[in-house]
N, C-alpha and C positions, 0 to 999 in steps of 0.2 A: 700876396693879398691880391695882386693883379688878376689871378687867375679865379679868386673867387668872386670877384668882381665880375668877371666875363661870363661866369657861370650863372651868376644870379641873373646879368642883362640877357643872357641867351635864353634863361628860363621865363622871365617876364614878356620876352619878345614871343616864345611859343605859346603862353597863355594868354598873351593879346590875340594870337592868331586864333587861336582856339574859342576864345570868347566870340569874335566876330564874325565867323563861322557857324558856330551855333545860335547866334540870333539870326543870319540868313536862313538856316535851316528850318527854324521855328517859324518863320515868317511862309517859308515855301510849302512846309507843313500845314499851316493853318490856311492858306489859298486852297491846297489840297482837299481840304476836308470840308472847306466851303463848297468846293465845286463838286464833289461827294454827294454834300447834304442837297445842292440844286438837282443833280441830276435825280436821286431817290426820290425828292418831293416830286419831280415832272413826271418820272414813273408812277408813281401813287397817281397822280392827277389824271393821267392818262388812263391807268388801268380802273379807275372810278367812272371816266367819262364813257369807257368801254362796255362796264358793265350797264350803266345807266340805260344805254342804246340797246342792249340786248334786251334788258328788262321792258323797255320801250316796245320793241320788235315783237317780244311774246304778248304783252297786254293787245296790240294791235291784232296780232294774229288771232288771239282768243277772242276778240270782240267781231272780229269777220267771219270767224266759225259761227259765233251766233246767228249774226245778222243770215248767215247762209243758211243755217239750218231752220230760220224762222220763214224764210223765204219758202226753202222745201214744203215746211208744213201748212203755209198758207196756199201753194200751188196744187199740194195732195189735197188740202179741202177742197178747192176748187173742181180739179179733176175728178174725184172719186165721187159716184153715185151712191147714195144712202142704201145699203140694204136691210131688209126684213130679217130680224135675227131669226134662226132655225133653228127651233126645237129637237135636240136628240134625246131619245131614250137613253137613260143611264144602263151600261152594260154591266149585265148579271154576272157575277161568279158563282159557278158550280161549286159546292164545300162538299169534301167528301170525311168522312168519320176516320180519323188517323187508324192504322192498322197496330194491333198490339201482337207481344209476343204471348203466345198460350202456353209456352212448353214450360216444364220445369228449368230453372238454371240450373248450370252445371258449375259446380264448386270444386277447386282446387287444381283444377286443370285438366283432370283425368277425364277422358271420355269411356263412360259404359257401353259394354256392347249388350244387347236386350237381344 
């Protein structure tokens, strides 16, 4: 009977140690998952900021290109002299009649000598 009680007490001690360790592991796993979720959220936020910065830079470069082209067009208008349009005679094409085959067609692939 003493042996049975000793085995049961030993099993109880192991069960208590196992349950306590399990609670600590669960808490550690919970903290790890919170840390991972925070780092993922931070990475998403950083990538969104980067994407917004890139889009803003793209829009700025488009606006600058438009301004530059408008300035160039205005400068070109100021510097060019108005010219009178020249009239050119339309180019005439000579037409030729297509040549036609006036010989008898050879059928069957055999050539006859005359």
